[in-house]
N, C-alpha and C positions, 0 to 999 in steps of 0.2 A: 424762469431759471431753466436753460437749456442744457440738453443731455444730462449725466448722471452726478458728476462733479459739483460736489459744493463750492461755491467762492469761498476763500480763507482769506483774511486781510494777509498782505504780505509779512509783517511783523508777527504775524502768530503764526504764519507759515514756516517761519523761518526757525523760529523757536521748536515749533512741533518738527522738524527737521532736525535740530540739534538733539532732541529726546529721544529722537529713532535712532538716529546712528550711535548714540552713546549706550541703547540698551541693543540692538542689534549687534553693534563690536563687542559689547559684554558677554553677550549669548552666543556669538561665534567663537571667541577667545575660550569659552568655559567648554565649550564641547569640543573643541579640537587641541585644546592643551594636551601636549604627550604625542599626541596624533604627526604623523610624516609631515602634514602641510606644513606646519611652525618651520622645522627647519629647511624647506624649500622656499617657504615666504621670506625667509631671511635674504636670498638671492636679491630680491628687489628692495631689502632694506632702503628706508627713507622717499618710496616713490608714495603718490599720493594716488588711489583709489575711487573713484566715485560711483554710485549707482543711481541712476537718474531712473524714476518710476514714472515713466510716462502719464499715464492714466491717474495717478495718485497726485502729480505734479509737485512730488518728492525728491530731494536731490539729497543723498546721503553720502560726503565725502569722511573716509579714512587715512591717515599715513600709515605704512609700515614700520613698525618699530620691533626688534628683535622677536619677528615675527607672528605678530600680534599687531590686531586694528587698532590704531589710538585715533577719538575723533580729530581730524585736522581743525587747527584752529583760524578763527577769521573766514575768509571767502577764497582759500587756494584756489588754484587752476589744477586740476586735477591731471596727473602724467597718463592715466586710462580712465576714463568712463565706460560704463556697460550701462547701455539703455534697452528700456522694455517695460512692458506691463507687469503690472503685480501677479498676475495669473503665470506669465512666463517666468518670472523668479522663485516663485512657490513651484513648480514644474522640477525646476532646475534643484532646489535646494532639497525636493522630496524623492529626485533621482528618479521622477515618473518620465521624465524624456533625458536622452543625453544631450551633453554640451553642445555636440557636435551640432545635431537635428536642429536646436534654436538656435544657433548663430548661422548655419547656412540658409535656415530658411528666414534669416533675418527679423527670427521675432525677439531674439536678443543682439545688437550690436554693440561692436567693441569700437570704440573712438579714442586718439591719442595716440600714444608712441608704439607703433608697429610691434616692436621686439616686444615691450611688454605688455602689449596686448595679447600677442600670440603664447606669452609664458602663462599668463594668470589664466586664459583660455585650457590649455595644456592641464595647468593645475586643477581646473574644475573638471574636465575630463577624467582623468588621472586618480580624483581624490575618494579615498575609501575611510569609512570610518571603522576603528579597530575598538569594539566593545571592553577588548579585555584591556588593551592599553586606557581607557578611558576611567575603569575599574583602578587600577595602579595609580594612575595622576590623582585621582578625586576621593581616595578612601584608603585607609590603613589597611594593611593584609587580611587581618583576622573580619574586619567587618567587609571586605570585598569578596571573602570567599563566603560569609554568609548570603551575601545579596547574589553570589551566582546558584547557591542551595537554592535561595528562594525563590528564582527565577525559573529554576529546572522542575520545580516544586510544585510551583502556580502556573507552567505552561505560559509564563510571563511575553518569551519571544514569540510565540504565536500569535498573542494578542497583540502584541504590539504590531505585527506584519498585517494582521487584518484590520488595526486602525490606519495604520500607512496606506494599505490596498483602499481604502473609503475614503479617506481623503485624496488621493490620487483619482479615484474617480468623480470626485467631486469637482475635479480641476477640467 
């Protein structure tokens, strides 16, 4: 075997892509529920977005439906593809490098509809996670308040920041 990428039979690779598409879509939808980005995604309703992870040979394709990522059925041609290596996608997700740097250095590339691509790049650049909105979306008011109190009492935010910084350093 040459290189570090294992050879996976095409039918198995397609099945792995389907599973990864579903799981990553569910994770993104869960984390972004109630966040500003869901409303802004509705502006590109019905567009198909693909992530092409070149070093893993993975291709994940979603359709935007009411501000959520829904796995695209079949093998549709995406309106926009973001192509790159898994480490650069991880850097984007962890915000260890800003999207402009990743795109301008061509470590992540946009392909497809120019207008949609620019919109998606600007969304990624402006994306902010609001922990308060997350709590409001996913927990009843009493439970959210108890979680806030617990986080203050255990210094959870500082521990999470250290974990995030350690993950960033490994990339």
